[in-house]
C-alpha positions as CSV (number, residue, x, y, z in Angstrom):
1,M,-31.8,30.8,9.2
2,R,-33.9,33.3,10.8
3,L,-35.0,37.3,9.9
4,Q,-33.8,39.5,11.8
5,V,-34.8,43.2,11.5
6,S,-32.2,46.1,12.6
7,K,-34.2,49.5,13.6
8,T,-32.8,53.1,13.9
9,K,-34.3,56.2,14.5
10,N,-35.7,57.1,10.7
11,A,-34.9,53.5,8.9
12,A,-35.6,49.6,9.8
13,S,-33.0,47.4,7.9
14,F,-34.4,43.6,6.8
15,Y,-31.0,40.7,7.5
16,V,-31.3,37.1,6.9
17,V,-29.2,35.9,9.7
18,K,-28.0,32.2,11.0
19,S,-26.5,31.3,13.9
20,V,-22.9,29.8,13.5
21,Y,-19.9,28.5,14.9
22,L,-16.3,30.4,14.3
23,D,-13.5,29.0,16.5
24,G,-15.8,27.3,19.1
25,K,-17.8,29.8,19.9
26,R,-21.6,30.8,18.8
27,T,-22.3,33.9,16.6
28,N,-24.4,35.7,14.1
29,K,-23.7,35.6,10.2
30,V,-25.7,37.4,7.8
31,V,-26.5,35.7,5.0
32,E,-28.2,37.9,2.7
33,K,-29.3,41.6,3.6
34,L,-32.9,42.2,1.9
35,G,-33.1,46.3,2.2
36,T,-34.7,48.9,4.3
37,Y,-38.8,49.0,5.3
38,E,-38.9,52.0,2.5
39,E,-36.6,50.1,-0.3
40,L,-39.6,47.0,0.3
41,K,-42.2,48.7,0.4
42,E,-41.4,50.3,-3.2
43,K,-40.3,47.2,-4.4
44,L,-43.2,44.7,-3.5
45,G,-46.0,47.7,-3.9
46,Y,-49.1,46.5,-1.9
47,K,-47.5,43.5,0.0
48,D,-46.0,44.1,3.8
49,P,-42.5,44.2,3.9
50,Y,-42.7,42.2,7.3
51,E,-44.5,39.5,5.8
52,W,-42.8,39.3,2.7
53,A,-39.1,38.9,4.7
54,E,-41.1,36.3,7.1
55,E,-42.2,34.5,3.9
56,Y,-38.9,34.5,2.1
57,V,-36.8,33.2,5.1
58,K,-39.4,30.6,5.5
59,N,-38.7,29.4,1.8
60,L,-34.7,29.5,2.2
61,N,-35.6,27.3,5.5
62,R,-37.5,24.9,3.1
63,L,-34.9,25.1,0.3
64,E,-32.4,24.1,2.5
65,K,-34.3,21.3,4.4
66,E,-34.6,19.4,0.5
67,N,-31.1,20.3,-0.2
68,K,-31.8,23.4,-2.3
69,Q,-30.7,25.7,-0.9
70,P,-29.6,29.2,-3.1
71,D,-26.1,29.4,-4.2
72,V,-23.5,30.4,-1.3
73,I,-22.5,34.1,-1.0
74,A,-19.5,34.7,0.7
75,K,-17.3,38.4,0.7
76,Y,-13.7,39.2,0.2
77,S,-11.9,42.4,0.5
78,P,-8.9,43.0,-1.5
79,I,-7.4,45.4,0.7
80,K,-8.2,43.1,3.9
81,L,-5.2,40.6,4.9
82,I,-5.6,36.8,5.6
83,E,-5.6,36.1,9.1
84,K,-1.9,35.5,10.1
85,G,-1.2,31.7,11.3
86,K,-4.8,30.5,9.8
87,Q,-5.0,28.0,7.8
88,Q,-6.8,27.7,4.8
89,S,-6.1,24.8,2.9
90,F,-7.5,21.1,4.1
91,N,-7.4,17.5,2.9
92,G,-10.3,16.0,2.2
93,G,-8.5,12.5,0.3
94,Y,-8.5,10.7,4.3
95,L,-12.3,10.8,4.4
96,F,-12.0,7.6,1.9
97,L,-9.9,5.8,4.0
98,Q,-11.3,6.7,6.9
99,Q,-14.7,5.0,5.5
100,I,-12.8,1.5,4.8
101,Y,-11.2,2.1,8.1
102,Y,-14.6,2.3,10.3
103,E,-16.0,-1.1,8.3
104,L,-13.1,-2.6,9.2
105,G,-14.3,-2.0,12.7
106,L,-10.7,-0.6,13.8
107,N,-12.2,1.9,16.1
108,K,-13.9,-1.0,17.7
109,I,-10.5,-2.9,18.1
110,C,-9.2,0.7,19.7
111,K,-12.5,1.2,21.8
112,K,-11.8,-2.9,23.1
113,I,-8.3,-1.9,23.5
114,S,-8.4,1.2,25.5
115,D,-10.8,-0.2,28.2
116,K,-8.5,-2.7,28.7
117,Y,-5.5,-0.6,29.5
118,K,-7.8,2.3,31.0
119,F,-6.0,5.2,29.5
120,T,-7.7,8.8,28.7
121,Y,-5.7,9.8,25.4
122,D,-7.6,8.8,22.2
123,L,-6.4,5.6,20.5
124,N,-8.5,5.6,17.7
125,S,-8.0,9.6,16.9
126,I,-3.9,8.4,16.8
127,L,-4.1,5.3,14.9
128,S,-6.2,6.4,12.1
129,R,-3.9,9.6,12.1
130,L,-0.7,7.4,11.6
131,I,-2.6,5.3,9.0
132,Y,-4.1,8.1,7.0
133,G,-1.1,9.8,6.9
134,R,1.1,6.5,6.1
135,V,-1.0,6.5,3.0
136,I,-1.2,10.1,1.8
137,F,1.4,12.1,3.8
138,P,4.1,9.2,4.6
139,A,6.7,10.9,7.2
140,S,8.0,10.5,10.7
141,K,5.9,10.5,13.9
142,L,7.3,14.0,14.6
143,A,6.2,14.8,11.2
144,T,3.1,13.2,11.1
145,N,1.3,14.4,14.4
146,Q,1.9,17.8,12.6
147,L,0.6,16.8,9.0
148,S,-2.3,15.1,10.6
149,K,-3.3,19.3,11.4
150,R,-4.2,19.4,7.3
151,F,-6.6,16.9,7.8
152,I,-10.5,18.7,7.5
153,E,-11.2,17.0,11.1
154,Q,-8.3,18.0,13.6
155,P,-6.3,15.9,15.9
156,N,-7.4,15.7,19.5
157,F,-3.6,14.4,20.6
158,D,-0.5,15.7,21.5
159,L,3.1,14.0,20.1
160,H,3.9,12.3,23.1
161,H,0.5,10.5,23.3
162,I,1.5,9.1,19.6
163,Y,4.6,7.3,21.3
164,R,2.5,6.3,24.4
165,A,0.6,5.1,21.8
166,L,2.6,3.1,19.8
167,E,3.8,0.7,23.2
168,I,0.5,-0.1,23.2
169,I,-0.6,-1.4,19.4
170,A,3.0,-3.2,19.4
171,K,1.6,-5.2,22.7
172,E,-1.6,-5.9,20.5
173,S,-0.5,-6.8,17.6
174,D,-1.3,-10.0,17.1
175,Y,-5.3,-9.6,18.7
176,I,-5.1,-6.6,16.1
177,Q,-4.5,-8.7,13.3
178,S,-6.7,-11.4,13.8
179,E,-9.6,-8.6,14.5
180,I,-8.6,-7.3,11.5
181,Y,-8.9,-10.8,9.1
182,N,-12.4,-11.4,11.1
183,N,-14.1,-8.2,10.3
184,S,-12.4,-7.7,6.8
185,L,-14.6,-10.7,5.7
186,K,-17.7,-8.5,6.3
187,I,-16.7,-6.3,3.5
188,S,-14.5,-7.8,1.2
189,K,-13.8,-11.3,-0.3
190,R,-10.8,-13.3,0.9
191,N,-9.1,-16.1,-0.8
192,S,-7.9,-17.4,2.8
193,G,-7.0,-20.7,0.7
194,I,-4.3,-19.7,-1.5
195,L,-1.7,-17.7,1.0
196,Y,1.3,-16.2,-0.6
197,Y,4.5,-15.6,1.8
198,D,7.9,-13.4,1.6
199,C,10.4,-12.2,3.5
200,T,11.8,-8.2,2.9
201,N,14.5,-5.7,4.9
202,Y,14.4,-2.3,6.5
203,Y,17.3,-0.5,7.3
204,F,18.2,2.3,9.8
205,E,19.8,5.4,9.8
206,I,22.3,4.1,13.0
207,E,25.4,2.0,12.9
208,Q,24.6,0.9,16.4
209,E,23.1,-2.7,16.7
210,E,20.2,-3.4,19.8
211,G,17.0,-5.7,19.9
212,L,16.1,-6.3,16.6
213,K,18.3,-4.2,15.2
214,Q,21.1,-6.5,13.7
215,Y,23.3,-6.0,10.9
216,G,22.2,-9.0,8.6
217,Y,21.9,-9.5,4.7
218,S,20.6,-6.2,3.4
219,K,18.0,-6.6,0.2
220,E,19.4,-2.6,-1.0
221,H,22.9,-3.8,-0.1
222,K,22.9,-0.9,2.4
223,P,25.3,-1.2,5.1
224,N,23.1,-0.6,8.0
225,P,21.7,-2.3,10.7
226,I,18.3,-4.1,9.2
227,V,14.9,-5.4,10.8
228,Q,13.1,-8.4,8.5
229,M,9.5,-8.6,8.2
230,G,7.7,-11.8,7.0
231,L,4.3,-11.3,5.3
232,F,1.6,-13.4,4.5
233,M,-0.9,-12.2,2.0
234,D,-4.1,-13.7,0.8
235,G,-5.2,-15.2,-2.8
236,N,-6.8,-11.6,-3.8
237,G,-3.6,-9.6,-3.0
238,I,-4.8,-8.5,0.2
239,P,-2.3,-8.5,3.4
240,L,-3.2,-11.3,6.1
241,A,-0.3,-11.3,9.2
242,F,3.3,-10.2,9.6
243,S,6.1,-10.5,11.8
244,I,9.1,-9.0,12.6
245,T,12.1,-10.4,13.4
246,K,16.0,-9.5,14.1
247,G,18.2,-8.6,11.2
248,N,20.5,-11.2,11.6
249,T,17.6,-13.6,11.3
250,N,17.5,-16.3,8.5
251,E,14.5,-15.7,6.4
252,Q,13.6,-19.2,6.3
253,I,12.7,-19.6,9.5
254,T,10.5,-16.9,9.6
255,L,7.8,-19.0,8.1
256,K,6.9,-21.6,10.5
257,P,6.1,-19.2,13.7
258,L,4.0,-17.2,11.8
259,E,1.9,-19.3,10.3
260,K,1.5,-21.5,13.2
261,K,-0.3,-18.1,14.5
262,I,-2.2,-17.6,11.2
263,L,-3.4,-21.4,12.0
264,S,-4.3,-21.0,15.4
265,D,-5.9,-17.2,16.0
266,F,-7.6,-16.9,12.3
267,N,-9.5,-20.1,12.2
268,L,-7.6,-21.1,9.0
269,S,-6.4,-25.0,8.9
270,K,-7.0,-25.8,4.9
271,F,-4.7,-23.7,2.8
272,V,-1.5,-23.9,0.0
273,V,1.5,-21.7,0.7
274,C,3.3,-20.4,-2.2
275,T,7.1,-18.8,-1.5
276,D,9.7,-18.1,-3.5
277,A,13.0,-20.2,-3.7
278,G,14.8,-18.7,-1.2
279,L,11.9,-20.0,2.1
280,A,11.8,-23.4,0.1
281,S,13.5,-24.6,3.3
282,N,12.9,-28.8,3.1
283,V,11.5,-28.1,6.5
284,N,9.1,-25.5,5.6
285,R,7.6,-27.5,2.8
286,K,7.5,-31.0,5.2
287,F,5.5,-28.3,7.5
288,N,3.0,-28.0,4.2
289,D,3.4,-31.3,3.5
290,K,0.5,-32.5,6.4
291,D,-3.0,-32.1,7.6
292,D,-5.2,-30.1,4.9
293,R,-2.5,-28.0,3.8
294,A,0.0,-27.6,1.1
295,F,3.1,-26.0,-0.5
296,I,3.7,-24.6,-3.8
297,T,7.5,-23.0,-4.5
298,T,9.9,-21.7,-6.8
299,Q,12.6,-24.6,-7.3
300,S,16.2,-23.4,-8.7
301,I,17.1,-25.3,-11.6
302,K,20.9,-24.9,-11.5
303,K,21.2,-26.4,-7.4
304,L,18.9,-29.7,-8.9
305,K,20.5,-32.9,-8.7
306,G,22.4,-33.6,-12.2
307,Y,20.3,-36.2,-12.9
308,L,16.9,-33.9,-12.4
309,K,19.5,-30.9,-14.1
310,D,19.5,-32.5,-17.2
311,W,16.3,-33.5,-17.1
312,A,14.4,-30.1,-16.6
313,L,17.1,-29.1,-19.9
314,N,16.6,-31.9,-22.0
315,P,15.1,-30.3,-25.4
316,E,12.5,-33.4,-25.8
317,G,9.3,-34.3,-23.6
318,W,7.5,-30.4,-23.8
319,H,4.0,-29.9,-23.5
320,L,1.2,-26.7,-24.2
321,S,-2.3,-26.8,-22.2
322,E,-4.0,-26.8,-25.3
323,D,-3.1,-29.8,-27.2
324,N,-1.4,-33.2,-26.5
325,H,1.5,-32.7,-28.7
326,S,5.1,-33.4,-27.4
327,Y,7.7,-30.6,-28.6
328,N,11.3,-30.5,-28.8
329,I,11.9,-26.7,-28.2
330,A,15.1,-26.8,-29.5
331,E,13.3,-27.2,-33.3
332,L,10.6,-24.3,-32.6
333,D,9.9,-21.4,-34.6
334,E,10.5,-18.9,-32.0
335,E,8.6,-16.1,-33.9
336,K,5.2,-18.9,-34.0
337,Y,5.7,-20.0,-30.8
338,I,7.1,-16.5,-29.3
339,D,3.9,-16.0,-26.9
340,K,3.3,-19.6,-25.8
341,I,4.5,-21.1,-22.6
342,F,5.4,-24.9,-22.4
343,Y,5.8,-27.5,-19.7
344,K,7.0,-30.9,-18.3
345,E,6.2,-32.4,-14.9
346,R,7.6,-35.7,-12.4
347,W,7.4,-36.8,-9.2
348,I,10.5,-36.5,-7.2
349,K,11.2,-38.1,-3.8
350,E,14.2,-36.1,-2.6
351,D,14.9,-36.1,1.3
352,G,11.8,-38.3,2.5
353,L,10.0,-35.8,0.7
354,E,7.3,-36.7,-2.2
355,Q,6.7,-33.4,-4.4
356,K,5.9,-32.6,-8.0
357,M,8.4,-30.7,-10.5
358,I,6.9,-28.4,-12.8
359,V,9.2,-26.8,-15.4
360,T,8.2,-24.2,-17.6
361,Y,10.0,-22.8,-21.1
362,S,9.5,-19.3,-22.3
363,I,10.9,-18.1,-25.6
364,K,9.7,-14.9,-24.8
365,Q,11.7,-14.8,-21.3
366,K,14.2,-16.5,-22.9
367,L,14.7,-13.3,-25.2
368,Y,14.1,-10.9,-22.3
369,Q,16.7,-12.3,-20.4
370,R,19.1,-12.6,-22.8
371,K,18.7,-9.1,-23.6
372,V,19.2,-8.0,-20.1
373,R,22.3,-10.2,-20.2
374,N,23.6,-8.2,-23.0
375,S,23.3,-4.7,-22.0
376,Q,25.4,-6.0,-18.9
377,V,27.9,-7.5,-20.3
378,E,28.1,-3.7,-22.4
379,R,28.6,-1.8,-19.2
380,A,31.1,-4.2,-17.8
381,L,32.7,-3.8,-21.0
382,K,32.8,0.5,-21.0
383,L,33.8,-0.3,-17.0
384,I,37.0,-2.5,-18.6
385,N,37.6,0.2,-20.5
386,T,37.3,3.5,-18.9
387,N,37.1,3.0,-15.4
388,P,38.6,-0.5,-14.3
389,T,39.7,0.8,-10.6
390,K,36.3,0.9,-10.1
391,I,35.9,-3.1,-10.3
392,K,35.2,-4.7,-6.8
393,K,33.8,-8.2,-6.0
394,T,30.1,-8.0,-6.4
395,N,26.7,-9.5,-5.8
396,Q,25.6,-12.6,-8.4
397,N,23.2,-10.0,-10.1
398,D,25.6,-7.2,-10.9
399,F,27.1,-6.8,-14.1
400,K,30.4,-6.8,-12.8
401,R,30.4,-10.6,-12.0
402,F,31.1,-10.6,-16.0
403,I,34.7,-9.5,-15.4
404,E,37.1,-11.4,-15.2
405,K,40.7,-10.4,-13.4
406,T,43.4,-12.0,-14.9
407,Y,47.4,-12.8,-13.0
408,Y,48.8,-14.6,-16.1
409,T,50.0,-13.6,-19.7
410,P,48.5,-16.0,-22.6
411,D,51.6,-17.8,-22.1
412,G,51.2,-18.9,-18.5
413,E,53.7,-16.3,-17.6
414,E,52.9,-14.0,-14.3
415,A,51.8,-10.9,-15.6
416,K,53.2,-7.3,-14.1
417,K,50.1,-6.1,-13.9
418,E,46.6,-7.7,-13.4
419,S,44.2,-7.6,-16.5
420,Y,40.4,-7.7,-17.3
421,N,38.3,-9.3,-19.6
422,I,34.6,-10.7,-20.3
423,D,34.2,-13.9,-18.8
424,T,32.7,-15.2,-21.7
425,G,32.2,-18.9,-19.9
426,L,30.5,-17.5,-17.4
427,I,28.0,-15.9,-20.2
428,L,27.5,-19.2,-21.6
429,K,26.8,-21.2,-18.4
430,E,24.2,-18.4,-18.0
431,E,22.4,-18.8,-21.1
432,A,21.9,-22.3,-20.8
433,F,19.0,-21.6,-18.4
434,D,17.5,-18.5,-20.0
435,G,14.2,-19.0,-20.8
436,F,13.3,-21.8,-17.9
437,Y,11.8,-21.7,-14.7
438,A,10.8,-24.5,-12.1
439,V,8.0,-25.1,-9.6
440,C,7.6,-27.7,-6.9
441,T,4.3,-28.8,-5.4
442,N,2.7,-31.5,-3.2
443,L,-0.5,-31.1,-5.4
444,E,-2.0,-33.3,-7.4
445,D,-3.7,-30.2,-9.4
446,D,-2.7,-29.5,-13.3
447,A,0.1,-28.5,-13.7
448,N,-0.9,-25.0,-15.8
449,D,-3.3,-24.2,-12.3
450,I,-0.1,-24.7,-10.3
451,I,1.6,-22.5,-12.8
452,K,-1.1,-19.7,-12.4
453,V,-1.0,-19.3,-8.9
454,N,2.8,-19.2,-8.7
455,K,2.3,-16.2,-11.0
456,R,0.4,-14.1,-8.8
457,R,3.7,-13.7,-6.3
458,W,4.3,-10.4,-7.7
459,E,1.7,-8.9,-6.0
460,I,3.4,-9.8,-2.7
461,E,6.4,-8.4,-4.1
462,E,4.5,-5.0,-4.8
463,C,3.0,-5.0,-1.3
464,F,6.9,-4.4,0.0
465,R,7.2,-2.1,-3.1
466,I,4.4,0.0,-2.0
467,M,5.4,0.0,1.9
468,K,9.6,1.0,1.1
469,S,8.3,2.8,-2.0
470,E,4.6,4.6,-1.6
471,F,4.4,4.4,2.3
472,K,8.3,5.3,2.6
473,A,8.3,2.5,5.4
474,R,12.5,3.1,5.5
475,P,14.5,4.4,6.3
476,V,13.1,3.7,10.2
477,F,13.7,6.3,12.8
478,L,12.5,4.3,16.0
479,S,15.1,2.9,18.0
480,R,13.1,1.0,20.6
481,D,11.5,-2.4,19.7
482,D,7.9,-1.8,20.8
483,R,7.9,1.7,18.6
484,I,9.2,-0.5,15.7
485,E,6.5,-2.9,15.7
486,A,4.1,-0.3,15.9
487,H,5.3,1.5,13.1
488,F,5.1,-1.8,11.0
489,M,2.1,-2.3,12.3
490,T,0.6,1.0,11.1
491,C,2.6,0.0,7.9
492,F,0.5,-3.0,7.5
493,L,-2.7,-1.9,8.5
494,S,-2.0,1.1,5.8
495,L,-1.6,-1.5,3.3
496,I,-4.6,-3.5,3.6
497,I,-7.0,-0.6,3.7
498,Y,-5.0,1.2,0.6
499,R,-5.3,-2.8,-1.1
500,I,-9.5,-2.6,-0.2
501,L,-9.4,0.8,-1.6
502,E,-7.6,-0.3,-5.0
503,K,-10.2,-3.1,-5.5
504,K,-13.1,-0.8,-4.7
505,L,-12.0,0.9,-7.4
506,G,-12.1,-2.0,-9.8
507,E,-8.1,-2.2,-9.6
508,K,-8.3,0.7,-13.1
509,Y,-5.6,3.1,-11.1
510,T,-1.8,2.5,-10.3
511,C,-0.5,3.0,-7.0
512,N,1.1,6.2,-8.0
513,D,-2.5,7.3,-9.2
514,I,-4.4,6.9,-5.8
515,I,-2.2,8.4,-3.3
516,E,-1.3,11.1,-5.4
517,G,-5.3,11.5,-6.2
518,L,-6.2,11.5,-2.5
519,K,-3.3,14.1,-1.9
520,D,-4.8,16.4,-4.2
521,M,-7.8,16.7,-3.1
522,N,-7.8,19.6,-1.1
523,F,-10.5,22.0,0.0
524,N,-10.1,25.9,0.7
525,E,-12.5,26.4,3.6
526,V,-15.0,29.5,3.7
527,K,-15.6,30.7,7.0
528,A,-18.6,29.8,8.6
529,E,-20.2,28.5,5.3
530,G,-18.5,25.2,3.8
531,Y,-15.2,24.3,1.6
532,I,-14.5,24.8,-1.9
533,P,-12.5,22.1,-3.8
534,S,-9.6,23.2,-5.0
535,Y,-8.5,19.9,-7.0
536,T,-9.7,19.0,-10.6
537,R,-11.9,16.9,-11.3
538,T,-11.1,13.5,-12.9
539,D,-12.0,10.1,-14.1
540,F,-10.7,9.3,-10.8
541,T,-12.3,11.2,-8.2
542,D,-15.5,10.3,-10.2
543,D,-14.8,6.8,-9.7
544,L,-13.6,7.2,-6.1
545,H,-17.3,8.8,-5.7
546,E,-19.2,6.6,-7.3
547,A,-17.2,3.4,-5.5
548,F,-17.7,5.5,-1.8
549,G,-21.6,6.5,-2.4
550,F,-20.7,10.6,-1.3
551,R,-20.2,13.2,-3.3
552,T,-17.6,16.2,-2.5
553,D,-16.5,18.0,-6.0
554,Y,-19.8,20.4,-5.8
555,E,-18.4,23.8,-6.3
556,I,-18.8,24.5,-2.2
557,V,-19.6,21.2,0.2
558,T,-21.7,23.4,2.9
559,L,-20.8,22.9,6.4
560,K,-24.0,20.6,7.1
561,E,-23.3,18.4,4.2
562,M,-19.5,17.9,5.4
563,K,-20.8,16.7,8.4
564,K,-23.5,14.2,6.7
565,I,-19.8,13.0,4.9
566,I,-17.7,12.6,7.8
567,K,-20.4,10.8,10.3
568,R,-21.4,8.6,6.9
569,T,-17.0,7.6,6.7
570,K,-17.6,6.7,10.3
571,N,-20.5,4.3,9.6
572,Q,-22.9,6.8,12.2
């Protein structure tokens, strides 16, 4: 800031001015009008107005350096229209994602890739905006290009640059994944001793099969081509690696190729792989029954051989972790033991593989399963009585599985019309397995430790839910295979950054709390002065600022301070 004296024939006026940039052009802005020479002389008495004004400006500059600058005064007119087409509000929630992005060294990864291919567009700017947008404003690539203009830092690329970048991101997928893992070790604790693996699929808004897009078993029961995603997650809930395969691929064969990639690219060799029953083929179990690897997998009791099923369901021989007693679960006081988990274990050798089977029994789980089933039976009965024409063949979890179609009368005669009844036999058959759960492992560890590890499988299922629901990873609108792979790479990186953010906040907030909180962190721009927060300060925003070491919740964040914040988020 400096003093400016405007002289006319009859008077001299004193102003505090500063140089600012407006629309890329340098200009002067009046900070404060101090008054005319005569006004100041009358006000100051014996002091010289020129000397006083110089001292006043000098003091303002000192206070600014000490971050004690005076209040910002901005003038607004009630009769002047706002500038047409001029953006007034900007999102600043992305700054917290940006700090993690740079801590993970994604900017350096982008530079290495850019140097390799020698292209001129800014890959780092594109990838970062694709990630910030996926978390805060999930949309198509076309929409993301527009939505990125809502961030305080404006994009420096065009739509065609995004599509060119997607091709490169797909080519460098393996490199990005391995580098991200290595870089993440510097900023977040990674439990690579336990790895969780699961598969899901994503549908396309098209009907034509091509490349990765193939018809297969859709987990969302969509009649569209799908693509399959396999994901490894570490023991702390942070994604580790992923792969994309054709929609008609058997998910059981997706585990080995990705795990081999982890073994070769991540410098990992000693870990336990935890999966659900659908991925627990004997081939996969044997693959992790060698070297320093092991497996823990859920086991369907219904699919066990007869003698093992009888053993698993036998009410005798059950234990609790806290004592050495043997319990008969058929004789339990259910109210007394409702929160307890009973278990039994034995070693078995099937198909050339020796493994330990652990079966658990929970009264609470039994009651929950029966409550769910009773509700389904009620829905089935209602459908029979009100609209039987809508009864069609269903999957194994649909409530309509309890509806039995009958073509004969009770005396064995062929009926004129088919009739529908509740299949009581199926209900009894399912009830026999209520409360029971089984896992298999080649580990010799305590059964309760095995159970605890397996219980955390819900986190990888939560990863898929976040990608599908919060990040809106589907439906997929891209058509080329390389762009499809790059799309899921951005989803994968977004999930890593989100998970690290979640942990920085002490896992106190839900996914919706975090994403909506970041989305709401908007600022109104004050020309040449700074940004006024228009969001509500909450416990969430306080914790966010505390975790990241900077604040954006002052009544106004000056341009100078915002530049400092942006620089900080980029580790500069």
